[in-house]
N, C-alpha and C positions, 0 to 999 in steps of 0.2 A: 504494501501498499503505498508506501513511503518513496518508493518508486516514481509509480504513479503522480504523487506529488509534488515531486520533483522534478519530472519530465513535464508536466502540465506549467509550472513553474521557470523553464526553462523558455516551454513553447511562448509564455505570454512572455517573459520577459525580449524574444526575438522580434515579436511579434511589433510590440512598445518601438525598438531599436528602428526596427524597417519602419513607422508612421512616424519618426524622430525626423529620422535620413528624407524622407520621404517631403516632408515639412520643409526640410531644410532647402532641398532640391530646389520645389517648385515653387518656394517665400511665402507658403501660406503664414499667415502671422507677422512675418517682417518686409512683406515687399515681395514684387516678382524677383526674382535671379536676373531676368531679362534685365529689368529696371536698373540693373547693381553695374552690368557690364556697362563702360564709358565706349568700348569700343562695339560697333557694330560689326555682325554677319559678316559683310562683303568688308569693310574693314581690315577686319582678322583677318579671314581671306587674303588678303592685298599678302598682308605682313608674313603668313604661314606661306605660300607662294615664293618667297625668295631664298627659301630652302629646298625648292627642288624645282628648278627652275625649269620651262617646258611643261610643267607636270598640270593634273588636272584635279583636284577635288571631288572623290566620291564620296567624300562623307563629312559632315561637319558638328558640330553640337558644343551648349553651352554646358559645363558639369565642373561641379567642385571635387578639388582634389587634393587635398592635403593641406584642407581650409584656403585652398585659393583660387576664387575664381578663373578660371580658363575655356578658352575655345578650342576645342581639340578639331583637328583634322588630319583626314588621310588623301595621301595626294598619289595618285599613281604617276609613273613617269612613264613617256613611250620609250620603247623596247627595251624593257625589265618586265618582269614579275613581282619584285617589291614592292611596297606601301612604303611612302614613310608616311609618318605619324608625328605632327607639328602642332604645338603647344603653347599657343599664345596666350597672355596676359591677357585678359580681357578687361582688364582696369586700365594697367600702364603704358599697355601695348609691345612689352617687351615679352621675346621667346626664349620658353621657361623652359622646352625640350623637343628636342632633337631625335627618333627611333624611328631606323630601318627595319621594316618586318617581313622576312623570306615568304613566302609561299607555307613554309613550315611552321614559321611564327604564325601567322593570319589562321590557318589550322585547329594549332593549338587554342588560339584565344577565341576563334567559335564553340570550339566543343567545350570551354571554361565558360562563355556566355549559356550557353543550351545549358548546363550543369546549373548556374544560379537561378534559369528558369522555372528548373524544374524543383 
């Protein structure tokens, strides 16, 4: 019986954490996250493309990462199967990270995302 109560407490705790995280991302109770961004998506996209000249943005989203509001872009470059992921600080416009993902990295990330959804 103690195990059932412990399991229920863990589930409830997890749900509460997810709700709090969801509120932080959507800005519930503290204004829209998009409103907190000083750079528009298109402005941040131009900055990101400087790290992948000739590239095409395949995906872009505003997200909170390690307490920093960023625009994150996946950029495809002609002649390469790799994706360049560029993170731009949504307030300052500074590039905070550039990562190159191989097709293997992309498959692994896709599998991890699918696992999180289940």
